[in-house]
C-alpha positions as CSV (number, residue, x, y, z in Angstrom):
1,M,124.2,5.9,221.4
2,T,123.8,6.5,217.6
3,I,126.6,7.5,215.4
4,A,125.3,11.1,215.3
5,H,125.8,11.2,219.6
6,R,129.3,9.5,218.9
7,A,130.2,12.1,216.4
8,A,129.0,15.1,218.9
9,A,131.1,13.1,221.6
10,A,134.1,12.8,219.6
11,A,134.1,16.7,218.6
12,A,133.5,17.9,221.8
13,W,136.2,15.8,223.0
14,T,138.5,17.5,220.4
15,V,137.5,20.6,221.2
16,V,138.6,20.0,225.6
17,V,142.3,18.5,223.9
18,R,142.4,21.2,221.5
19,E,142.0,23.9,224.6
20,R,144.2,21.9,227.0
21,L,147.1,21.8,224.3
22,E,147.0,25.7,223.6
23,R,147.3,26.0,227.5
24,A,149.7,23.9,227.7
25,V,151.6,25.6,225.0
26,V,151.3,29.0,226.8
27,A,152.5,27.9,229.7
28,A,155.2,26.1,228.1
29,V,156.2,29.3,226.1
30,I,156.2,31.8,229.7
31,L,158.7,29.1,231.3
32,G,160.8,29.1,228.4
33,A,160.9,32.9,228.4
34,S,161.4,32.9,232.1
35,I,164.4,30.6,232.2
36,A,166.2,31.8,229.4
37,L,165.8,35.6,231.2
38,T,166.9,34.1,234.4
39,A,169.9,32.2,232.8
40,T,170.5,35.3,231.0
41,A,170.4,38.0,234.1
42,A,173.6,39.8,235.4
43,V,174.0,38.5,238.5
44,A,176.8,40.8,239.5
45,S,175.9,44.2,239.1
46,D,173.6,46.9,241.0
47,F,170.7,45.9,238.6
48,W,169.9,41.9,239.8
49,W,168.0,43.9,243.1
50,S,167.7,47.2,242.4
51,D,163.4,47.5,242.1
52,S,162.8,43.7,242.2
53,P,159.5,43.6,244.5
54,R,158.3,45.5,241.5
55,H,159.1,43.1,238.7
56,A,157.7,40.2,240.9
57,L,154.3,42.1,240.5
58,N,154.7,41.9,237.0
59,G,154.7,38.2,237.1
60,A,151.6,38.7,239.2
61,F,150.1,40.7,236.4
62,I,150.9,38.4,233.7
63,K,149.8,35.6,235.3
64,D,145.9,36.8,235.6
65,F,146.6,38.4,232.1
66,V,146.8,34.6,230.8
67,A,144.2,33.3,232.9
68,A,141.9,35.7,232.3
69,M,142.7,36.1,228.4
70,P,141.2,39.2,227.7
71,W,142.4,38.8,223.9
72,H,139.5,41.2,222.9
73,D,140.6,44.3,224.8
74,P,144.2,43.8,226.3
75,K,145.0,47.8,226.6
76,A,141.2,48.5,228.7
77,W,142.0,45.0,230.7
78,A,145.3,46.0,232.1
79,I,144.3,49.8,232.8
80,N,141.4,48.1,234.9
81,Y,143.7,45.8,236.6
82,Y,145.8,48.5,237.6
83,L,143.5,50.6,239.0
84,Q,141.8,47.9,240.9
85,R,145.2,47.4,242.6
86,L,145.5,51.3,243.1
87,M,142.3,51.0,245.0
88,H,143.7,48.2,247.0
89,D,147.3,49.2,247.9
90,G,146.7,53.1,248.0
91,P,149.7,55.3,248.1
92,V,152.0,52.9,247.4
93,A,150.7,51.5,244.1
94,L,150.0,55.3,242.8
95,D,154.1,55.1,243.1
96,V,154.6,52.7,241.0
97,V,151.9,54.1,238.2
98,R,153.5,57.1,238.4
99,R,156.7,55.9,237.6
């Protein structure tokens, strides 16, 4: 293996490590924010369970958003995401979109 091949392999490995590190940082930030929000949530009032299923779907949205990483046009991606859900869920999703 020549020096050029070794340098190219090291550069490729550096890119892989950097991508994994970036994903780990994003996951840690989301996990930390989730824990902080859960720890400080009001549990003795009506707010705790008012519309939690809808908020749970927000978690699914965020998971899909992070997995897709549509940084070039996040607004269009979000609109398409909810339109796709509208086609699958029908009137129930339409009620959520109207609110």
